[in-house]
N, C-alpha and C positions, 0 to 999 in steps of 0.2 A: 633527405630526411624522410622519405616516403615510408620507410619501414618502421618508423616510430608511431605509436598510437596517437591519434588526435586527442587533444585535451579539451575539456569543457563542451563536449558534444553529447547531448542526451539521446538515448535511444527513443524510438517512436513511442508515443503514449498510446495506451489501450484502455478503454472503458471496461470495468467489470462491476458486476452487481451481485455476485455470489462467491463465497470462499469456503473451501474445505480445508480444515487444519488436521494434520496427522503427524506422526513422527515415531522416532525411536528413542532409546535412552539418551542419545547424544544430539540428535538433529530434529528440527521441526520442518515440516513440509507445508507450504501454503500454496494450494492450487486455486487459481483465480479463473473465473469463467463468466460467461454471459448467459442469463436465462433467456430461453426462447419462449415460444408459445406454450401455454398450458403448464408452465413451471419446469420444463425440461431444460437442461443445460445445452445450449446450442453450439457453444464453442469454448474451448479452453484457451484462455488468454495467455497464461504463463504459470510457471512453477518456480517458487523461490524456496531455497533450502538454506537454513541458518541454524545457529545454536540456540538453545533455550535462553542463554544469557543475553545474546544479541537481541533476541525477540523481546525480552523484558525491557531492554533499553529502548527499543523501537516503540513499544507500547507507551512507555513513559514519555517519549518525545512526541508521539502523536497526541496523547492526552494533553500535554502542555500546550501544543499548538492549537488544538481545538478550544481549550480554555481561553487562550489569548484571543482567538477569533471571536468567540462568544462575548468576551469582555469588550472588544473593539466594537462589535455590533450594538451592544447595549449602550455604550458611550455615544455612538452615532445617533441612536434613537433619542437619547436624552438631550442631545444638542439641538435637534430639529424641533 
């Protein structure tokens, strides 16, 4: 079974703190990088290409997750 892809294995994580968004009529490009000294991009971490529709769904999912995290933090503060 060595020729079958491994399941549930995540690729290595990479930290990024800058993102450039560009695209065409059909695709959106997300270039992720790390800022170096004096504000210059020191390395490109990765490039993601997706559709506008998928990006909208991802933004909604990220906002929902952030809202839930904020709510959980508020509840934790109120309990203490």
